C-alpha positions in Angstrom: 14.2 131.2 -26.8 16.9 132.8 -24.4 20.1 133.8 -26.3 23.5 133.5 -24.5 26.4 135.1 -25.9 24.5 137.9 -27.7 27.5 140.1 -27.0 29.3 138.2 -29.9 26.4 139.5 -32.2 26.7 142.9 -30.9 30.5 143.4 -31.4 30.3 141.9 -34.8 27.6 144.2 -35.9 29.6 147.3 -35.0 32.2 146.4 -37.5 29.9 145.1 -40.1 27.0 147.7 -40.6 25.5 146.0 -43.6 24.6 143.1 -41.3 23.2 145.0 -38.2 19.5 145.1 -39.4 19.3 141.6 -40.5 21.4 140.5 -37.2 18.9 142.4 -34.9 16.0 140.7 -36.9 17.4 137.5 -36.2 17.8 138.0 -32.7 14.2 139.4 -32.2 12.8 136.3 -34.3 14.7 133.9 -32.0 13.7 135.6 -28.8 10.1 134.9 -29.8 10.6 131.4 -31.0 9.8 128.3 -29.5 12.1 125.8 -31.0 11.5 122.1 -29.9 13.4 120.3 -32.8 15.4 121.2 -35.9 12.1 121.0 -37.9 11.0 124.1 -36.2 14.0 125.9 -37.1 14.0 124.8 -40.8 10.2 126.0 -41.0 11.5 129.5 -40.4 14.9 129.3 -41.9 15.0 126.9 -44.9 18.7 127.7 -45.7 20.0 126.7 -42.2 22.4 123.8 -42.0 22.5 121.4 -39.2 25.7 119.9 -37.9 26.2 117.3 -35.1 25.7 118.2 -31.3 22.7 120.3 -32.0 24.7 123.1 -33.9 23.2 125.1 -36.6 24.5 127.6 -39.1 22.5 130.5 -40.4 23.3 132.3 -43.5 23.1 136.0 -42.8 22.5 138.9 -45.3 22.7 136.7 -48.6 25.0 134.3 -47.6 27.8 136.9 -46.8 28.1 136.2 -43.3 27.6 132.8 -41.3 26.2 132.4 -37.8 27.0 129.2 -35.7 24.9 128.4 -32.8 24.2 125.7 -30.3 20.6 124.8 -29.3 19.4 123.3 -26.2 15.8 122.4 -27.2 14.5 121.2 -23.8 15.6 124.3 -21.9 14.9 126.9 -24.6 18.6 128.0 -24.9 20.4 129.3 -28.1 24.2 129.8 -27.6 26.2 131.9 -30.2 29.1 130.2 -30.8 30.7 132.3 -33.8 30.0 134.8 -36.6 32.0 135.7 -39.4 32.2 136.4 -43.1 31.8 133.3 -45.5 35.3 133.2 -45.9 36.2 133.0 -42.4 33.5 130.2 -41.9 35.5 128.1 -44.4 38.4 128.4 -42.0 36.3 127.0 -38.9 36.3 123.6 -37.8 32.5 123.5 -36.8 
């Protein structure tokens, strides 16, 4: 998959050192992935939550952080929408 908006993750990782390794691993896994449908994501990330409009929420580092993406399955694109703490996620309107 191609990742759009990776700078969002990079900036977040600068301020949240405890998430750097896990976020870097997530990025590498997604780059190697070939997601064709939500079941493909669920197979690798059972705790992922699926929202309307092909948006997906990932729990990062034991659910301390939340990563919201948008997936264009047919084109092979993942767009990073937001990343934040669990408390910040509760204030989002995904």
